[in-house]
C-alpha positions as CSV (number, residue, x, y, z in Angstrom):
1,X,-36.6,12.7,-11.0
2,X,-32.9,13.3,-10.4
3,X,-30.6,10.3,-10.8
4,X,-27.1,10.4,-9.6
5,X,-24.3,7.8,-9.9
6,X,-21.2,8.1,-7.8
7,X,-18.3,5.7,-7.3
8,X,-15.7,5.3,-4.5
9,X,-12.5,3.2,-4.6
10,X,-11.3,0.4,-2.4
11,X,-8.1,1.2,-0.7
12,X,-5.1,-0.9,0.0
13,X,-3.3,-0.5,3.3
14,X,0.1,0.3,1.8
15,X,2.3,1.4,4.7
16,X,2.2,1.7,8.6
17,X,-0.7,-0.7,9.1
18,X,-2.3,-0.6,12.6
19,X,-0.9,2.8,13.3
20,X,-3.6,5.3,12.5
21,X,-5.5,4.7,15.8
22,X,-2.3,5.6,17.6
23,X,-2.1,9.0,16.0
24,X,0.8,8.0,13.7
25,X,0.8,8.8,10.0
26,X,-0.3,6.2,7.5
27,X,0.0,5.7,3.8
28,X,-3.1,4.3,2.0
29,X,-3.3,3.8,-1.7
30,X,-6.6,3.9,-3.7
31,X,-7.1,0.9,-6.0
32,X,-9.1,0.4,-9.2
33,X,-11.8,-1.7,-7.6
34,X,-14.8,0.5,-7.0
35,X,-18.2,0.7,-5.4
36,X,-21.1,2.3,-7.3
37,X,-24.0,4.0,-5.6
38,X,-27.0,4.9,-7.8
39,X,-29.4,7.4,-6.2
40,X,-32.9,8.5,-7.2
41,X,-34.0,11.6,-5.3
42,X,-37.6,11.3,-4.0
43,X,-40.1,13.6,-2.3
44,X,-40.4,11.6,0.9
45,X,-38.1,11.8,3.9
46,X,-36.7,8.3,3.8
47,X,-33.8,6.4,2.4
48,X,-34.6,3.1,0.8
49,X,-31.3,1.2,0.2
50,X,-30.6,-2.1,-1.6
51,X,-27.2,-3.9,-2.0
52,X,-27.2,-6.1,-5.1
53,X,-24.1,-7.9,-4.0
54,X,-25.4,-8.8,-0.5
55,X,-28.7,-9.9,-2.2
56,X,-26.7,-12.2,-4.5
57,X,-25.0,-13.8,-1.5
58,X,-28.3,-14.3,0.3
59,X,-27.4,-11.9,3.1
60,X,-29.6,-9.0,4.5
61,X,-29.5,-6.6,1.6
62,X,-32.2,-3.9,2.2
63,X,-32.7,-1.1,4.6
64,X,-35.1,1.8,5.1
65,X,-34.6,4.7,7.5
66,X,-35.5,8.4,7.9
67,X,-33.8,11.8,8.1
68,X,-33.4,11.7,11.9
69,X,-31.2,10.1,14.5
70,X,-31.5,6.4,13.6
71,X,-30.8,3.5,15.9
72,X,-28.2,0.9,14.9
73,X,-29.4,-2.6,14.2
74,X,-27.8,-5.5,15.9
75,X,-24.9,-7.4,14.4
76,X,-22.7,-6.3,11.5
77,X,-25.5,-5.0,9.4
78,X,-24.5,-3.0,6.3
79,X,-27.2,-0.4,6.8
80,X,-25.7,0.8,10.0
81,X,-22.9,2.5,8.1
82,X,-25.5,4.4,6.0
83,X,-27.6,5.2,9.1
84,X,-24.5,6.4,10.8
85,X,-23.8,8.9,7.9
86,X,-27.3,10.3,8.2
87,X,-27.0,10.5,12.0
88,X,-23.8,12.5,11.7
89,X,-25.2,14.9,9.1
90,X,-28.4,15.5,11.3
91,X,-26.2,16.2,14.3
92,X,-24.2,18.7,12.3
93,X,-27.3,20.6,11.3
94,X,-27.9,19.3,7.8
95,X,-31.3,17.7,8.4
96,X,-33.3,20.4,6.7
97,X,-31.2,20.2,3.5
98,X,-31.3,16.4,3.2
99,X,-33.8,14.7,0.8
100,X,-35.0,11.2,0.6
101,X,-33.5,8.8,-1.9
102,X,-33.8,5.3,-3.3
103,X,-30.2,4.0,-3.4
104,X,-28.9,0.9,-5.2
105,X,-25.4,-0.3,-4.4
106,X,-23.2,-2.5,-6.6
107,X,-19.6,-3.2,-5.7
108,X,-16.4,-4.7,-7.1
109,X,-14.8,-4.6,-3.6
110,X,-15.2,-7.9,-1.8
111,X,-16.7,-7.5,1.7
112,X,-14.3,-8.4,4.6
113,X,-11.3,-8.5,2.4
114,X,-9.2,-5.7,4.0
115,X,-9.9,-3.4,1.0
116,X,-12.1,-1.0,2.9
117,X,-15.6,-1.8,1.5
118,X,-17.2,-0.2,4.6
119,X,-15.3,3.1,4.0
120,X,-16.1,3.0,0.3
121,X,-19.8,2.7,1.3
122,X,-19.7,5.5,3.9
123,X,-17.7,7.9,1.7
124,X,-19.7,7.1,-1.4
125,X,-23.0,7.6,0.4
126,X,-21.8,10.9,1.9
127,X,-20.7,12.1,-1.5
128,X,-24.0,11.0,-3.0
129,X,-25.9,13.1,-0.4
130,X,-23.5,16.0,-0.9
131,X,-24.1,16.0,-4.7
132,X,-27.9,15.5,-4.4
133,X,-28.5,18.0,-1.6
134,X,-25.8,20.7,-2.3
135,X,-24.2,20.3,1.1
136,X,-20.9,22.0,0.1
137,X,-18.7,19.3,1.6
138,X,-15.0,19.0,0.7
139,X,-12.9,15.8,0.5
140,X,-11.8,16.2,4.1
141,X,-15.4,16.8,5.3
142,X,-16.5,13.6,3.5
143,X,-13.7,11.6,5.2
144,X,-14.5,13.0,8.7
145,X,-18.3,12.4,8.4
146,X,-17.6,8.9,7.2
147,X,-15.2,8.3,10.0
148,X,-17.7,9.5,12.6
149,X,-20.4,7.3,11.1
150,X,-18.3,4.2,11.5
151,X,-16.4,5.0,14.7
152,X,-18.9,6.9,16.7
153,X,-22.3,5.8,15.3
154,X,-21.7,2.2,14.3
155,X,-19.2,1.7,17.2
156,X,-16.3,0.2,15.1
157,X,-13.0,1.1,16.8
158,X,-11.3,2.2,13.5
159,X,-8.9,5.0,12.7
160,X,-9.2,7.4,9.8
161,X,-7.0,5.6,7.3
162,X,-9.8,4.0,5.3
163,X,-12.1,7.1,4.9
164,X,-9.3,9.5,3.9
165,X,-7.8,7.0,1.5
166,X,-11.1,6.5,-0.2
167,X,-12.1,10.2,-0.3
168,X,-8.8,11.6,-1.6
169,X,-7.6,8.7,-3.7
170,X,-4.0,8.3,-5.1
171,X,-1.3,7.7,-2.5
172,X,-1.4,10.0,0.5
173,X,0.4,10.4,3.8
174,X,-2.3,11.1,6.4
175,X,-1.4,12.7,9.6
176,X,-3.7,11.0,12.1
177,X,-3.6,13.7,14.8
178,X,-5.7,16.9,14.5
179,X,-5.9,18.7,12.1
180,X,-5.4,15.5,10.1
181,X,-3.3,16.9,7.3
182,X,-3.1,15.1,3.9
183,X,0.1,15.1,1.8
184,X,-0.4,13.7,-1.7
185,X,2.7,11.8,-2.6
186,X,4.2,12.4,-6.1
187,X,5.7,9.0,-6.8
188,X,2.7,7.1,-8.1
189,X,4.2,4.9,-10.9
190,X,3.2,1.8,-9.0
191,X,1.3,-1.4,-10.0
192,X,-0.1,-3.7,-7.4
193,X,-1.4,-7.2,-7.3
194,X,-4.3,-7.3,-4.8
195,X,-4.9,-10.8,-3.6
196,X,-8.0,-11.9,-1.7
197,X,-7.2,-14.7,0.7
198,X,-10.9,-15.6,1.0
199,X,-10.5,-15.5,4.8
200,X,-12.9,-13.0,6.3
201,X,-12.1,-10.9,9.3
202,X,-13.6,-8.2,11.4
203,X,-11.8,-5.1,12.5
204,X,-14.0,-5.0,15.6
205,X,-12.5,-8.3,16.8
206,X,-8.8,-7.3,16.2
207,X,-8.2,-3.7,17.2
208,X,-9.4,-3.6,20.8
209,X,-7.2,-6.5,21.9
210,X,-4.0,-4.9,20.5
211,X,-5.0,-1.6,22.0
212,X,-5.5,-3.2,25.4
213,X,-2.0,-4.8,25.2
214,X,-0.4,-1.5,24.5
215,X,-2.4,0.2,27.3
216,X,-1.2,-2.5,29.7
217,X,2.4,-1.9,28.8
218,X,2.1,1.8,29.0
219,X,0.6,1.6,32.5
220,X,3.5,-0.5,33.7
221,X,6.0,2.0,32.2
222,X,4.2,5.1,33.6
223,X,3.9,3.6,37.1
224,X,7.5,2.5,37.3
225,X,9.9,4.6,39.3
226,X,12.8,3.5,37.1
227,X,11.5,5.2,33.9
228,X,12.8,8.8,33.7
229,X,10.3,11.6,33.9
230,X,11.4,13.1,30.6
231,X,10.6,9.8,28.9
232,X,7.2,9.5,30.7
233,X,6.4,12.9,29.3
234,X,6.5,11.3,25.8
235,X,4.4,8.3,26.9
236,X,0.9,8.1,28.4
237,X,-1.6,5.6,29.7
238,X,-3.6,5.1,26.4
239,X,-2.4,3.8,23.1
240,X,-3.1,7.1,21.3
241,X,-1.4,9.3,23.9
242,X,2.3,8.7,23.4
243,X,4.3,10.9,21.0
244,X,5.5,7.7,19.3
245,X,7.4,9.4,16.5
246,X,9.6,11.1,19.1
247,X,10.5,7.9,21.0
248,X,13.4,5.8,19.8
249,X,13.6,2.1,20.4
250,X,17.1,2.5,21.9
251,X,16.0,4.9,24.7
252,X,13.0,2.7,25.6
253,X,14.7,-0.7,25.3
254,X,16.2,-0.8,28.8
255,X,12.7,-0.3,30.4
256,X,10.7,-2.8,28.3
257,X,11.7,-5.6,30.7
258,X,9.1,-4.0,33.1
259,X,6.2,-4.9,30.8
260,X,4.9,-8.4,29.9
261,X,6.0,-10.1,26.7
262,X,2.9,-9.4,24.6
263,X,2.8,-5.7,25.5
264,X,6.5,-5.4,24.8
265,X,6.0,-6.8,21.3
266,X,3.1,-4.4,20.6
267,X,5.2,-1.4,21.6
268,X,8.2,-2.6,19.6
269,X,6.0,-3.1,16.6
270,X,4.7,0.5,16.9
271,X,8.2,2.0,16.9
272,X,9.6,-0.2,14.2
273,X,6.7,0.2,11.8
274,X,7.0,4.0,12.1
275,X,10.8,3.9,11.4
276,X,10.3,1.8,8.2
277,X,7.5,4.1,7.0
278,X,9.6,7.2,7.4
279,X,12.2,5.5,5.3
280,X,9.7,4.7,2.6
281,X,8.2,8.2,2.6
282,X,11.6,9.5,1.3
283,X,11.2,7.4,-1.8
284,X,7.6,8.3,-2.3
285,X,8.5,12.0,-2.1
286,X,11.3,11.6,-4.6
287,X,14.1,12.1,-2.2
288,X,17.5,10.4,-2.5
289,X,18.4,7.8,0.0
290,X,21.9,8.3,1.4
291,X,24.2,5.3,1.5
292,X,24.7,5.4,5.2
293,X,20.9,5.5,5.8
294,X,20.3,2.7,3.3
295,X,23.0,0.5,4.9
296,X,21.6,1.2,8.4
297,X,18.0,0.3,7.5
298,X,18.6,-2.6,5.1
299,X,22.1,-3.9,6.0
300,X,25.2,-3.4,3.9
301,X,24.7,-6.5,1.7
302,X,21.1,-5.8,0.9
303,X,21.7,-2.2,0.2
304,X,24.7,-3.0,-2.1
305,X,22.4,-5.3,-4.0
306,X,19.7,-2.6,-4.3
307,X,22.3,-0.1,-5.5
308,X,23.3,-2.5,-8.3
309,X,19.8,-2.9,-9.5
310,X,18.5,-1.0,-12.6
311,X,17.9,2.6,-11.9
312,X,14.3,2.3,-13.2
313,X,13.6,-0.4,-10.6
314,X,15.5,0.8,-7.7
315,X,12.7,2.7,-5.9
316,X,10.4,-0.2,-6.4
317,X,12.9,-2.6,-4.9
318,X,13.3,-0.3,-1.8
319,X,9.5,0.0,-1.4
320,X,9.2,-3.8,-1.8
321,X,11.8,-4.4,1.0
322,X,9.9,-2.0,3.3
323,X,6.6,-3.9,2.6
324,X,8.3,-7.2,3.4
325,X,9.7,-5.8,6.7
326,X,6.3,-4.5,7.7
327,X,4.6,-7.8,7.0
328,X,7.2,-9.5,9.2
329,X,6.4,-7.0,12.0
330,X,2.7,-7.6,11.6
331,X,3.3,-11.4,11.8
332,X,5.9,-11.6,14.5
333,X,5.1,-8.6,16.8
334,X,1.4,-7.9,16.2
335,X,0.2,-11.5,15.7
336,X,-2.3,-10.5,12.9
337,X,-1.1,-12.8,10.2
338,X,-2.0,-16.4,9.6
339,X,-0.1,-19.3,8.0
340,X,-2.4,-19.1,5.0
341,X,-1.6,-15.3,4.6
342,X,2.2,-16.0,4.9
343,X,1.9,-18.7,2.2
344,X,0.3,-16.2,-0.1
345,X,3.0,-13.6,0.6
346,X,5.7,-16.2,0.0
347,X,4.0,-17.2,-3.3
348,X,3.9,-13.6,-4.5
349,X,7.6,-13.1,-3.7
350,X,8.6,-16.4,-5.3
351,X,6.8,-15.2,-8.5
352,X,9.0,-12.1,-8.5
353,X,7.0,-9.5,-6.6
354,X,9.1,-6.7,-5.1
355,X,7.3,-7.0,-1.8
356,X,4.1,-8.3,-0.2
357,X,2.2,-7.6,3.0
358,X,-1.2,-7.8,4.7
359,X,-3.6,-5.1,3.7
360,X,-5.9,-4.1,6.5
361,X,-6.4,-5.3,10.0
362,X,-5.1,-8.9,9.3
363,X,-6.3,-12.3,10.4
364,X,-7.5,-12.8,6.9
365,X,-8.5,-10.3,4.3
366,X,-6.1,-9.4,1.4
367,X,-2.5,-9.2,0.6
368,X,-1.0,-6.3,-1.4
369,X,2.0,-7.1,-3.6
370,X,4.1,-4.6,-5.5
371,X,4.8,-5.8,-9.1
372,X,6.5,-4.6,-12.3
373,X,3.5,-4.2,-14.5
374,X,0.1,-5.7,-15.4
375,X,1.5,-8.8,-17.1
376,X,3.7,-9.5,-14.1
377,X,0.8,-8.9,-11.8
378,X,-1.2,-11.6,-13.5
379,X,1.7,-14.0,-13.0
380,X,1.9,-13.1,-9.3
381,X,-1.9,-13.6,-8.9
382,X,-1.7,-17.0,-10.6
383,X,1.0,-18.1,-8.2
384,X,-1.0,-16.9,-5.2
385,X,-4.1,-18.7,-6.4
386,X,-2.0,-21.9,-6.4
387,X,-1.3,-21.1,-2.7
388,X,-5.1,-21.2,-2.1
389,X,-5.9,-17.5,-2.5
390,X,-9.5,-16.9,-3.5
391,X,-9.2,-14.1,-6.1
392,X,-6.9,-11.4,-7.3
393,X,-6.8,-8.2,-9.3
394,X,-4.1,-6.0,-10.9
395,X,-4.4,-2.4,-10.0
396,X,-2.7,0.9,-10.7
397,X,-3.1,3.8,-8.3
398,X,-6.8,4.7,-8.3
399,X,-8.8,7.9,-8.1
400,X,-10.8,9.0,-5.0
401,X,-14.6,9.2,-4.7
402,X,-16.1,10.8,-7.8
403,X,-19.3,11.6,-9.8
404,X,-20.1,9.2,-12.6
405,X,-23.3,10.8,-13.9
406,X,-26.0,13.3,-12.8
407,X,-29.2,13.2,-14.8
408,X,-32.6,14.9,-14.4
409,X,-35.5,12.9,-15.9
410,X,-39.2,13.6,-16.0
């Protein structure tokens, strides 16, 4: 019998949250918390799956399905993500190469915490099948199959951030329009405190409402005679149609009075998050920030303070400021924070974190805080626990999905 153990990381939503489904680039970071999938190859044509963590919590924890197009079970059933992977592989012509397996899952990644446990499950399972059946899939293939499993098969309106972040690991810039290019970012000397708020969320309950708000605003702009045709060419009727990165807030500002207040805030959020992300990417690529750009983005006083900080910390301080700005946008313009989440972010900053923001869709889940080192990270977590956080971990930048062992036994 062939036994294979693979692991996949959780991912923290570092920069440009809620932008991947709009076609804008995002910056995920893999963390040290991992999910382990142990597979025993069998001679039958079925997958028998068991989650030890769900079993421990008294939730539905087993599933069994075949090498075919499987139906999705009702509710937020964990097996749907695995069924979705098999469905995608079957539709892509891999059915004859797949073999049945008994799969046991154990995870360090808390479910519903905004750390991408579902993508870790999908990517890990796809990698397990790739290793066991010799499918010849590359990292990008793993991510695309896992994305299709969640988005198309399980019907969760997610973007590609999670699956690519888990598959590639490290810190990457992911272009979220075809052909979905991945840029590994060289500046990786970062330590994070990952804090679980204990408040569970569901992406399926968050994304569609924000997308609907944007669509409503775009419709008003596209149907207005006052909006110039050259600007309309950059817009569209659906949230993923505009060329957002080519639109400045200044050229759109005069026309946002046409749209309702909620739609206006969603559009402003999209433009401002992208601008802050572009600024941070220069740091992550090792580029020097010019004084005029630093002053324009951060204000003269803040930029002067950053310039006077120790050279070894300066990039961390800049990235922390960007994280704080992005959390403010998520809270004020996208309405995906909660008072409890804001309290955790404030506690992290009061304990000396460079920056703190929501990781994931929001309305619960986790906070990611940038810290100096592991000792400082523990101090930040302790402060957040006093602010009613449930748990916390210190993490360096983690590796992507990987093989742990591959053993043939009699």
